[in-house]
N, C-alpha and C positions, 0 to 999 in steps of 0.2 A: 278683138271685136271688129276693129277697122278692117283687118284682113278678111274676115268673114263677110262684112258688109260690102266690101268692094269685089268679092268673088262672085262667081255665077250663082252660088247658093244664096247670096245676099238678097236676091230678088224674091226668094221663096219665104213662106211663113216659117218661123222658128218655133217649134213646139217644145214643151217641157220634156226633159229626159224621162223616159219611161212611158211616153204617150204611145198607145197602140197605133201602129201604122194604118190599120183599117179606119180608126177614128180620125186620124189626120186627113185621110182622103175624103171622108164624109164631111168633115168640118170645112175643108177647102171647097168642096162642091156647094155646100150651103152658103158659104161666103160669096162665092162667085154668082150664085143664083139669087142672092138676097132673101133667102128663105127664112121665115120666122120659125124659131125653134124653141124647144123647152129642154133645159139642161137638168139632168139628175146627177147630183154629185154625192160622193160618199167615200167609204173605205173600200178601195179596190182589193184589199187582202181578204176581207170578209164578204164583200158585196152588199154591206148594209148602207142604206141611204142615210144622208144627213137630214132628210125630210125638210129641205129648204122650201119655203113658200114664196119668198120674194127674191127679186133679182135673178130669176131663172128663165124668164121668157123674153125673147128679143131676137135681134138679128146678129149675125156674126160679121165682124170686120177684122181689121188688123192695124196695129200701130205703124207709125212711120219711123224712119231712122234706120240705124244699122241693123238692129234685130227687130224684125217685124213679127211681133207676137200676136196671137189671136185675141181679139177683144169681143166681149158680149155687150151689145148695145140695147138698152131697154127702149121700148116704144116711146117716142117723143123726146128722147135724149139725143144730144149731138155727139156725145163721146161715150165710151164704155170702159168696163173694167177688164183686166186680164183674165182670160179663161183658164181655169185650173184643169187643163187637159189630162194630166196624170191622175186626177181624182174623178174622172167622168165615168159614171156607171151606165148612163143611157143618154141618148140624144133623140128627141122626138120632133117630127114635123108638126108644129103647133096647129096648123090649119086642118090637119087630118087626125088629130087626137080624138075627135068625137067618135071615130070608128074603133078606137082602142086597138088599132092595128099594131103591127110590129114596129119597134123603134127603128130609126135610121141606123142607129148604132146601139149595141147592147154588150156590156162587159159580160164575160162568161160566168162570173159569180153573182151578178145582180139578179135579184128577184123582187118584184113589187112587194112592199111591206105588207104584212098581215095585220092590218088595222081594223078596228071595229069601234062602234059607238056604244057607249053605255051611260047610264044615269050616274051623275056624280053626287057628292055631298054638299057642294056649294050652292046656296039658294040663288045667288046672283048669276052664276054660270053653271047650270045644272047638267049640261051635256058635255061629255068628254070623248075625245078620240084617243084610243089607247093602243099601245103596242107592247106586247109581252106583259100585259096586265098593268102597265104603267101609263098614266095619262101623258100625252105629248102635246095636247091642246085642249082648252075648255071653251065652251060657247054658251051664250044665253038662249039660243034656240036650236032645235034639232036640225032645221034646214041648213043653217050655216055649218053645223058639224058635218052634215052629209056632204055639203059642197067641199069642205076641207078634205074629207076622206076621199071623195071622188078625185080631187086634184092630185092627192098623193098617190092615187092608184092609176094615174095617167090620163084622166079625163080633162077636157079643155074647159075648166072652170076658171074664170079670171080671178087671180089671187086677191084683187081689191075687195072681193066679197068678204074676206076674213077680217078686214080692218075695222 
């Protein structure tokens, strides 16, 4: 590690093995520009999203030290968590998500999930967002369910709406 850190490459960001080179370039551009982004993580073998709602919006930074790994920093936080670059399905420009445009990066297998809202059996949380006929989240009102569905389908709805 010391040899790497003291080499010419030691000044560059060190990405996970298996990170798509196109993604590495986009991540570096976003980091340098300070762009607010939305991460979509999941199984790159199948293209299925993990449907993460939290800790997916922020800016990109990188750690210090010998291996400078990409970090994802949530708004208002001073530090971030390591970015799972090898599990990245899509990266969106958060400020332009309202237009539902093309992602800055998109894995070849990723497709936005086929979610829908349906009425559930729970009186306290009667609305469900379902994927393949299985509920992935339940809500007490249809508006919040709609916001969750929109967020999972790339719209820029702040995730605090779901809390």
